[in-house]
C-alpha positions in Angstrom: 35.1 18.5 38.1 32.1 20.2 36.5 34.0 21.1 33.3 34.0 17.5 32.0 30.3 16.7 32.0 29.5 20.1 30.6 31.8 19.5 27.6 30.5 16.0 27.2 27.0 17.2 27.1 27.9 19.8 24.6 29.6 17.2 22.4 26.5 14.9 22.5 24.3 17.8 21.5 26.3 18.3 18.3 25.2 14.9 16.9 21.5 15.6 16.2 22.3 19.2 15.3 24.8 18.3 12.5 23.4 15.0 11.3 21.0 14.9 8.3 18.0 12.7 7.3 17.9 10.4 4.3 15.3 8.0 2.9 15.4 4.8 0.9 12.4 3.0 -0.6 11.6 -0.5 -1.9 8.6 -1.5 -4.1 7.4 -5.0 -4.8 4.3 -6.5 -6.4 2.8 -9.9 -7.3 -0.3 -11.4 -8.9 -3.3 -11.7 -6.7 -5.7 -14.4 -7.8 -9.2 -14.1 -6.4 -9.7 -16.6 -3.5 -6.0 -17.5 -3.2 -3.4 -15.9 -0.9 -0.4 -14.0 -2.3 2.8 -13.2 -0.5 5.3 -10.4 -0.9 8.8 -10.0 0.5 9.9 -6.6 1.5 13.6 -5.6 2.0 14.6 -4.9 5.6 16.4 -1.8 6.7 20.2 -1.9 6.5 21.5 -0.6 9.8 24.9 0.2 8.2 23.2 3.2 6.5 22.5 5.0 9.7 20.0 5.2 12.6 16.4 4.3 11.7 14.0 7.1 12.5 10.8 6.3 10.6 9.0 3.6 8.5 6.1 4.1 6.2 4.4 1.2 4.5 1.8 1.4 1.7 -0.2 -1.6 0.5 -2.3 -1.7 -2.6 -4.7 -3.9 -4.6 -5.0 -3.1 -8.3 -7.7 -4.8 -10.3 -7.7 -4.6 -14.1 -9.6 -6.0 -17.1 -13.0 -5.7 -15.4 -15.7 -6.2 -18.1 -19.5 -6.1 -17.6 -21.9 -6.3 -20.5 -25.7 -5.7 -20.8 -28.3 -6.7 -23.3 -31.8 -5.2 -23.0 -34.7 -7.3 -24.3 -37.3 -4.9 -23.1 -39.2 -2.5 -25.4 -38.3 0.4 -23.1 -35.0 2.0 -21.9 -33.6 0.3 -18.8 -30.8 0.9 -16.3 -28.0 -1.5 -15.8 -25.9 -1.5 -12.7 -22.3 -2.9 -12.9 -20.2 -3.5 -9.9 -16.9 -4.7 -8.5 -16.2 -5.8 -5.0 -13.0 -6.8 -3.2 -13.2 -8.4 0.2 -9.9 -9.0 2.1 -10.3 -11.9 4.4 -6.9 -12.3 5.8 -3.6 -10.3 6.2 -0.5 -11.3 8.0 3.0 -9.7 8.4 6.1 -11.2 9.8 7.1 -7.8 11.2 5.0 -6.0 13.7 3.3 -2.6 13.5 0.6 -3.2 10.8 -3.0 -3.6 11.9 -4.6 -6.5 10.1 -8.1 -5.1 10.6 -7.1 -1.7 9.2 -5.6 -3.4 6.1 -8.8 -5.4 5.7 -10.9 -2.3 5.8 -8.5 -0.1 3.8 -8.1 -2.5 0.8 -11.8 -3.2 0.5 -13.4 -2.2 -2.8 -17.1 -1.7 -3.5 -17.5 0.3 -6.7 -20.6 0.5 -8.9 -21.7 2.2 -12.1 -25.1 2.9 -13.6 -25.6 2.6 -17.3 -28.5 3.5 -19.6 -29.4 0.7 -22.0 -31.6 1.5 -25.0 -34.8 -0.4 -25.9 -34.6 -3.8 -27.6 -33.2 -3.5 -31.1 -34.6 -6.3 -33.3 -33.4 -9.0 -31.0 -35.2 -12.2 -30.3 -37.0 -11.8 -26.9 -35.7 -14.1 -24.2 -32.3 -14.6 -25.9 -29.1 -12.9 -24.7 -27.6 -11.0 -27.6 -24.6 -8.9 -26.7 -24.0 -6.9 -29.8 -21.5 -4.1 -29.5 -22.7 -0.9 -31.1 -26.5 -1.6 -30.9 -28.7 0.6 -28.8 -29.8 -2.2 -26.5 -26.1 -3.0 -25.5 -24.0 -1.3 -22.9 -20.7 -2.2 -21.1 -18.6 -1.1 -18.2 -14.8 -1.4 -18.8 -12.8 0.5 -16.2 -9.1 0.4 -16.9 -8.1 0.2 -13.3 -9.8 0.0 -10.0 -7.5 0.2 -7.0 -7.4 0.6 -3.2 -4.5 1.4 -0.9 -3.6 1.6 2.7 -0.7 3.6 4.2 0.6 3.4 7.8 3.5 4.5 9.8 5.3 1.8 11.9 5.9 2.7 15.5 9.4 2.8 16.9 8.6 -0.2 19.1 8.7 -2.3 16.0 11.9 -0.9 14.4 13.9 -3.9 15.5 11.6 -6.2 13.4 12.1 -4.2 10.3 15.9 -4.1 10.6 16.7 -7.5 12.0 14.4 -10.0 10.2 16.1 -11.5 7.1 12.8 -11.3 5.2 9.7 -9.3 5.9 6.8 -11.2 4.4 3.3 -9.8 3.8 0.5 -12.2 2.9 -2.9 -11.1 1.6 -6.0 -13.3 0.9 -8.8 -11.6 -1.0 -11.8 -12.4 -3.1 -13.1 -10.0 -5.8 -15.9 -10.4 -8.2 -17.9 -8.4 -10.8 -21.7 -8.2 -10.8 -24.4 -7.1 -13.1 -28.1 -6.3 -12.6 -30.8 -4.7 -14.7 -33.8 -2.6 -13.6 -36.4 -4.8 -15.3 -36.9 -8.5 -16.0 -36.1 -8.5 -19.6 -32.4 -8.1 -19.7 -29.1 -9.9 -19.4 -25.8 -9.3 -17.9 -22.4 -10.9 -18.7 -19.5 -10.6 -16.3 -15.9 -11.8 -16.2 -13.2 -12.5 -13.6 -10.7 -9.6 -13.7 -7.0 -9.7 -12.9 -5.5 -8.5 -9.6 -2.1 -7.3 -8.3 -1.0 -7.1 -4.7 1.6 -4.3 -4.3 3.6 -2.9 -1.4 6.2 -0.3 -0.8 8.3 0.6 2.3 10.2 3.9 2.9 12.8 4.0 5.6 13.9 7.4 7.1 17.2 7.4 8.9 19.7 9.8 10.3 23.3 10.0 9.0 25.9 12.0 11.0 27.9 14.3 8.8 31.8 13.8 8.8 32.1 17.2 10.5 30.0 15.9 13.4 32.6 13.3 14.2 35.4 15.8 14.1 33.6 18.3 16.4 32.6 15.6 18.8 36.1 14.2 18.9 37.5 17.7 19.5 35.1 18.4 22.3 35.9 15.1 24.0 39.6 15.9 23.6 39.2 19.3 25.3 37.3 17.6 28.1 40.0 15.1 28.6 42.7 17.8 28.6 40.8 19.8 31.1 40.3 16.8 33.3 44.0 16.0 33.3 44.9 19.6 34.2 42.4 19.6 37.0 44.0 16.4 38.4 47.4 17.9 38.2 
C-alpha cells in the first residue's frame, strides 16, 4: 500500500521542477490636472495563462513644462530660488495590496533650484521686465520632473488582481511652481505645468511545460498499475 503515495508524491514534485516562469506587463497613463483626481484602469491577470506567482506595480507622476522666470531690479547680483512641489492628497485602488500612505509619500515632489541673477540692466526700477538674454534675467525650465513608487503585491491579494473586471487606480494631487528672490528688488513669474499619472503592472506566473504533464501522467499510471497488482 505504500507504493501508491510514494509515486503520487514523486509525480507532484515534477510540476514545480519542470514548469517555467513567465511575465506579462501592462502600461497606462492619463493626464493629471492639478487639484483634480485622475483615474487609470489596469488590466487584470488572465488566469488562463498559468498560475500567478507575483505582482509588481509601479506608479508615477511626470510633470513637464515647468517655467520660472526672474527679473532683478537691484543694482547688485541676487539669488533666485525656483521650486516645484507636488502634494498627493488621496489615492485609492479597487484591488488590495497597495498602501495609500506609501503612495502619498512616494509620489511627493519638492524640488528647488538656485539661480544667480545679474544686477539690474537699464530697467525701470519697480517694473517687472522679463527680458530673455539680459544679465538681470534668469529662468528655470526643467524638461521633466518625476516621482515614482514601486511595490510588490502580497499573495493574499492575488484574487483581486485576477478576478476583478477592472482594476482602477485614482490619484488626487496638487502641484505648483514657486519663485523667490534674495532681496526686495526683484520679480518672479511662474506658470502652471502639465502633469501625467502613469502606472504599470507586471505579472509573474508559472507555466507547466508539456513534458511535465506527460511525466505526471506516466507516474500516475505506474501508481495505478502497482495498486491494481497489489490488490490482485
